[in-house]
ZAMARGU-4260 file (C-alpha; in steps of 0.2 Angstrom, whole numbers, plus 5000, padded with zeros to 4 digits):
<rodrens>
0) 6532/5367/6131 | 6530/5367/6112 | 6513/5372/6104 | 6507/5370/6085 | 6495/5381/6077
5) 6490/5379/6059 | 6490/5395/6047 | 6492/5396/6028 | 6502/5406/6016 | 6500/5408/5997
10) 6511/5402/5982 | 6504/5407/5966 | 6485/5408/5970 | 6484/5392/5980 | 6487/5391/5999
15) 6498/5379/6008 | 6499/5374/6026 | 6510/5383/6038 | 6514/5375/6055 | 6516/5389/6068
20) 6527/5381/6081 | 6529/5391/6098 | 6542/5386/6111 | 6543/5396/6128 | 6557/5391/6138
25) 6566/5399/6154 | 6580/5412/6148 | 6582/5430/6145 | 6566/5439/6139 | 6568/5437/6120
30) 6555/5435/6105 | 6563/5426/6090 | 6555/5421/6073 | 6564/5408/6063 | 6558/5400/6045
35) 6562/5413/6033 | 6550/5427/6039 | 6550/5443/6029 | 6550/5461/6037 | 6531/5461/6039
40) 6532/5444/6049 | 6547/5451/6059 | 6539/5466/6064 | 6523/5457/6070 | 6531/5453/6087
45) 6529/5471/6093 | 6510/5470/6087 | 6508/5453/6095 | 6515/5459/6112 | 6505/5475/6112
50) 6488/5465/6107 | 6490/5452/6121 | 6494/5465/6134 | 6480/5476/6128 | 6468/5462/6128
55) 6471/5458/6146 | 6483/5444/6145 | 6501/5442/6152 | 6515/5441/6138 | 6528/5428/6144
60) 6543/5435/6152 | 6554/5421/6144 | 6562/5416/6128 | 6549/5414/6115 | 6555/5405/6098
65) 6542/5404/6084 | 6545/5393/6069 | 6536/5394/6053 | 6537/5378/6045 | 6541/5373/6031
70) 6556/5383/6034 | 6563/5383/6016 | 6549/5395/6009 | 6549/5412/6013 | 6533/5418/6023
75) 6526/5435/6019 | 6512/5446/6026 | 6504/5450/6041 | 6492/5435/6043 | 6502/5425/6055
80) 6499/5438/6069 | 6484/5428/6075 | 6491/5411/6075 | 6507/5416/6083 | 6497/5425/6097
85) 6486/5410/6100 | 6501/5399/6100 | 6509/5410/6114 | 6493/5411/6124 | 6491/5392/6123
90) 6509/5391/6129 | 6505/5401/6143 | 6489/5390/6148 | 6477/5404/6143 | 6469/5392/6131
95) 6465/5374/6130 | 6477/5363/6117 | 6463/5352/6111 | 6455/5364/6098 | 6470/5374/6091
100) 6473/5361/6078 | 6455/5359/6071 | 6455/5376/6063 | 6465/5386/6051 | 6469/5404/6059
105) 6473/5419/6048 | 6472/5437/6053 | 6482/5453/6056 | 6482/5460/6075 | 6480/5478/6079
110) 6488/5485/6095 | 6471/5485/6104 | 6470/5466/6100 | 6456/5468/6086 | 6458/5458/6071
115) 6460/5465/6053 | 6457/5456/6037 | 6471/5450/6025 | 6473/5444/6007 | 6470/5427/6001
120) 6458/5421/6013 | 6447/5412/6000 | 6462/5402/5996 | 6465/5398/6014 | 6447/5392/6016
125) 6449/5380/6001 | 6465/5373/6010 | 6454/5370/6025 | 6441/5360/6016 | 6455/5350/6008
130) 6465/5346/6024 | 6447/5340/6031 | 6450/5354/6045 | 6434/5358/6055 | 6435/5376/6049
135) 6444/5393/6048 | 6445/5407/6060 | 6447/5425/6051 | 6444/5443/6054 | 6425/5447/6051
140) 6428/5457/6036 | 6436/5442/6027 | 6421/5430/6033 | 6410/5433/6018 | 6424/5428/6007
145) 6429/5412/6015 | 6410/5407/6017 | 6410/5404/5998 | 6418/5387/6002 | 6405/5374/6008
150) 6408/5360/6021 | 6420/5372/6031 | 6415/5381/6047 | 6419/5400/6045 | 6422/5409/6062
155) 6421/5427/6061 | 6430/5436/6075 | 6433/5454/6079 | 6446/5453/6093 | 6460/5442/6101
160) 6449/5439/6116 | 6435/5432/6105 | 6447/5420/6099 | 6453/5415/6116 | 6436/5413/6123
165) 6429/5403/6107 | 6443/5391/6108 | 6440/5388/6127 | 6423/5385/6124 | 6417/5400/6135
170) 6409/5410/6120 | 6398/5402/6107 | 6402/5410/6089 | 6389/5404/6076 | 6399/5400/6060
175) 6394/5411/6046 | 6383/5404/6032 | 6378/5413/6016 | 6366/5408/6002 | 6379/5405/5989
180) 6368/5402/5974 | 6359/5418/5977 | 6375/5429/5980 | 6382/5421/5964 | 6366/5425/5953
185) 6366/5442/5960 | 6385/5445/5955 | 6382/5440/5937 | 6376/5456/5930 | 6387/5467/5918
190) 6386/5486/5917 | 6386/5488/5899 | 6376/5480/5884 | 6379/5478/5866 | 6363/5486/5862
195) 6371/5504/5867 | 6382/5503/5852 | 6376/5512/5837 | 6382/5507/5820 | 6397/5496/5818
200) 6388/5480/5813 | 6403/5472/5804 | 6413/5475/5820 | 6400/5468/5832 | 6398/5453/5820
205) 6417/5450/5821 | 6417/5452/5841 | 6402/5438/5841 | 6413/5426/5830 | 6428/5429/5841
210) 6418/5426/5856 | 6409/5410/5849 | 6427/5402/5845 | 6438/5410/5858 | 6447/5419/5845
215) 6459/5434/5849 | 6455/5449/5839 | 6463/5466/5834 | 6453/5481/5829 | 6461/5494/5818
220) 6452/5511/5816 | 6453/5530/5819 | 6451/5539/5835 | 6433/5539/5841 | 6427/5525/5830
225) 6421/5515/5846 | 6434/5502/5848 | 6436/5503/5867 | 6417/5503/5869 | 6416/5488/5858
230) 6429/5479/5869 | 6421/5484/5885 | 6405/5475/5879 | 6413/5459/5874 | 6412/5451/5892
235) 6393/5453/5892 | 6391/5441/5877 | 6403/5428/5883 | 6395/5412/5890 | 6391/5414/5909
240) 6403/5409/5921 | 6401/5393/5930 | 6404/5392/5949 | 6421/5384/5949 | 6427/5398/5936
245) 6420/5412/5947 | 6430/5404/5961 | 6446/5403/5951 | 6443/5421/5946 | 6439/5427/5964
250) 6455/5418/5971 | 6466/5428/5960 | 6458/5445/5966 | 6459/5439/5983 | 6478/5435/5984
255) 6482/5452/5975 | 6471/5462/5986 | 6460/5468/5974 | 6444/5460/5979 | 6432/5473/5988
260) 6428/5467/6006 | 6410/5469/6003 | 6412/5457/5988 | 6410/5438/5991 | 6412/5431/5973
265) 6415/5439/5957 | 6401/5432/5944 | 6406/5443/5930 | 6421/5439/5918 | 6435/5450/5921
270) 6439/5464/5909 | 6457/5472/5911 | 6464/5487/5901 | 6481/5490/5906 | 6489/5507/5900
275) 6502/5506/5887 | 6516/5511/5899 | 6515/5495/5909 | 6530/5484/5912 | 6532/5466/5907
280) 6532/5461/5926 | 6515/5471/5928 | 6507/5463/5913 | 6513/5445/5914 | 6517/5445/5933
285) 6533/5444/5943 | 6543/5455/5954 | 6556/5451/5967 | 6542/5441/5976 | 6530/5434/5962
290) 6514/5442/5960 | 6500/5439/5947 | 6500/5451/5933 | 6485/5458/5922 | 6485/5443/5911
295) 6481/5432/5927 | 6468/5445/5932 | 6460/5444/5915 | 6459/5424/5917 | 6442/5417/5910
300) 6439/5435/5904 | 6446/5448/5893 | 6462/5457/5891 | 6461/5473/5882 | 6476/5482/5876
305) 6472/5499/5867 | 6485/5508/5858 | 6494/5491/5854 | 6509/5498/5845 | 6513/5510/5860
310) 6517/5495/5872 | 6535/5491/5874 | 6541/5478/5862 | 6548/5467/5877 | 6530/5468/5885
315) 6520/5462/5870 | 6534/5448/5867 | 6531/5442/5884 | 6512/5438/5880 | 6518/5425/5867
320) 6520/5410/5879 | 6505/5413/5890 | 6493/5415/5874 | 6499/5398/5870 | 6499/5389/5887
325) 6486/5397/5897 | 6496/5399/5911 | 6513/5408/5916 | 6527/5402/5927 | 6538/5413/5935
330) 6554/5408/5944 | 6565/5416/5957 | 6579/5411/5967 | 6568/5404/5982 | 6551/5400/5974
335) 6542/5396/5958 | 6524/5401/5955 | 6512/5397/5942 | 6497/5408/5938 | 6482/5405/5927
340) 6481/5416/5911 | 6468/5409/5900 | 6461/5425/5892 | 6454/5432/5876 | 6465/5445/5870
345) 6457/5461/5862 | 6468/5473/5855 | 6466/5490/5847 | 6477/5502/5836 | 6476/5516/5824
350) 6480/5513/5807 | 6495/5526/5808 | 6503/5538/5820 | 6490/5552/5817 | 6475/5539/5817
355) 6467/5545/5801 | 6474/5534/5787 | 6460/5526/5778 | 6447/5537/5785 | 6436/5546/5773
360) 6432/5561/5783 | 6449/5567/5789 | 6466/5568/5780 | 6481/5558/5785 | 6497/5569/5789
365) 6509/5553/5790 | 6522/5548/5777 | 6522/5531/5770 | 6538/5527/5779 | 6530/5533/5795
370) 6515/5522/5793 | 6526/5507/5789 | 6536/5509/5804 | 6521/5511/5815 | 6513/5495/5809
375) 6530/5485/5810 | 6530/5488/5830 | 6519/5473/5831 | 6529/5458/5827 | 6523/5444/5816
380) 6525/5430/5830 | 6512/5440/5840 | 6501/5443/5825 | 6502/5424/5823 | 6493/5423/5839
385) 6477/5434/5834 | 6465/5426/5823 | 6453/5440/5819 | 6459/5457/5811 | 6444/5469/5808
390) 6444/5487/5802 | 6433/5499/5812 | 6428/5514/5803 | 6421/5531/5810 | 6403/5530/5814
395) 6391/5538/5802 | 6380/5552/5808 | 6364/5544/5803 | 6369/5529/5814 | 6373/5540/5829
400) 6356/5549/5828 | 6346/5535/5823 | 6332/5529/5835 | 6335/5510/5832 | 6346/5499/5843
405) 6354/5484/5839 | 6353/5466/5847 | 6355/5466/5866 | 6370/5456/5874 | 6357/5442/5879
410) 6351/5438/5862 | 6369/5437/5855 | 6375/5427/5871 | 6362/5414/5867 | 6369/5411/5850
415) 6387/5410/5857 | 6382/5398/5870 | 6374/5387/5857 | 6391/5388/5846 | 6401/5384/5862
420) 6390/5369/5865 | 6393/5361/5849 | 6412/5364/5852 | 6411/5355/5869 | 6403/5340/5860
425) 6416/5340/5847 | 6431/5341/5858 | 6423/5332/5873 | 6438/5319/5873 | 6451/5332/5871
430) 6459/5347/5882 | 6454/5361/5872 | 6436/5369/5872 | 6437/5381/5858 | 6440/5381/5840
435) 6453/5394/5842 | 6465/5381/5851 | 6463/5368/5838 | 6480/5361/5832 | 6485/5356/5814
440) 6478/5338/5818 | 6461/5344/5823 | 6460/5357/5809 | 6462/5342/5796 | 6448/5332/5806
445) 6435/5345/5809 | 6438/5360/5795 | 6436/5350/5780 | 6430/5361/5765 | 6422/5358/5748
450) 6429/5362/5731 | 6421/5379/5731 | 6428/5384/5747 | 6445/5379/5742 | 6445/5391/5728
455) 6439/5404/5737 | 6454/5402/5749 | 6466/5400/5735 | 6459/5417/5726 | 6462/5425/5743
460) 6479/5419/5744 | 6485/5424/5727 | 6474/5439/5722 | 6473/5448/5740 | 6490/5444/5746
465) 6485/5434/5761 | 6499/5426/5770 | 6501/5408/5771 | 6499/5408/5790 | 6481/5414/5786
470) 6476/5398/5779 | 6474/5389/5795 | 6466/5404/5803 | 6453/5406/5790 | 6448/5387/5792
475) 6446/5390/5811 | 6436/5405/5809 | 6426/5398/5796 | 6423/5383/5807 | 6416/5395/5821
480) 6404/5404/5809 | 6397/5388/5803 | 6395/5383/5823 | 6385/5400/5825 | 6374/5394/5811
485) 6372/5377/5819 | 6379/5369/5803 | 6391/5354/5804 | 6398/5358/5787 | 6409/5373/5782
490) 6402/5381/5767 | 6408/5394/5754 | 6399/5408/5763 | 6407/5404/5779 | 6424/5405/5771
495) 6420/5420/5762 | 6416/5429/5779 | 6431/5421/5787 | 6442/5430/5774 | 6436/5446/5778
500) 6442/5445/5796 | 6460/5444/5790 | 6463/5462/5786 | 6482/5464/5792 | 6487/5451/5781
505) 6483/5462/5766 | 6495/5476/5762 | 6488/5491/5770 | 6500/5503/5761
</rodrens>
């Protein structure tokens, strides 16, 4: 007798259906799994045997063949334990066949028959909704995560016996329902606020402009000037996440196993700060079996690269394509996976190896050659993708000890949301949403400047030594500054401020 049970597996961050076909036939006792199973799936036969026996059921003393279809894609993980066990018990007559195809089953079995949670359950629940299935049967620890998907019954189970009794109609399990709107609202609180930053008004303004237009930004300053503190608070002034955006972020964290089992949805924009020793696969994604990297974990949020020149050259160069496309595609011999990677890049660096070049309080010990070599570690093509360069000096004593606090994140966020609203209206019929992603065609259309502003840009290029590539960057930044002031026209004051945000185009030594 051949029995089919529906499960799922993950490619990229999305699930695809896997038909778990079980055939029990006369012959020597053997348990064979086919369909490109990995080691974890192959080892499941011993867990499944023990779980079935310890749950009070009889394991068939026949030839058992399990096929995981489609058979040309490698299957990984322990989530197939439960559907395989249900298929075997259905073949043995312990479960009625009628309801097994109404649900997607996913879960890992312990030797005593209890069911453990697995990664990627949110994607599986979304698949169940897409396929029109009645619901999904998962471990209780995964139930809250799966319940974020509406119009799908989420059946939380603790043991294999619970699944058998439920499918046979002898045990009623009430589908889990949650107040999704309330949970989403409760998850939208950030631990940091801009009002906690003393001084650095110029840097805070630059971050506000960057957030308003979706511009990548690099901060240059001595150790202890507050670059990391500024970067950590950037997500708190970005526009609030929409529910679909939050689902996209939660899917990525779920697939990678980084979603806290007590969390149901991530309502705050992610902030990822990998160490400079990270590999290119760790940053961009990859490995023998592709997994999302830090840039995908920062999707719809902020990727902070501290000590930028200390990162390996090949790691930084791997960022160039995702910064342009908003996604990364990783190809291996057996699979191709695409991961979303639309993030704001925030980088920080010292002006020299010792960190105190241009600092007014401490003397720099570096030679001119050392400073040039240090700054040259960042390639021109990568700098081309960073719109705003800002110098962050040491904080003055009176700013540290002053009682007055700056604007809160909530106040700044309102201005940014207003600027983003203008951009959405401007680009309503186009694929981009931010000024930072304007092409040359859109720059000519939306960034026209008067004669006074043209003279300012010309003077900046000739007198300050700004590069030719800075021209379009200045126009895009000026457009964002005008949006912050709710001005349809780019004026001279907007261009003058934008020119200040291109410090690396000027010779630092």
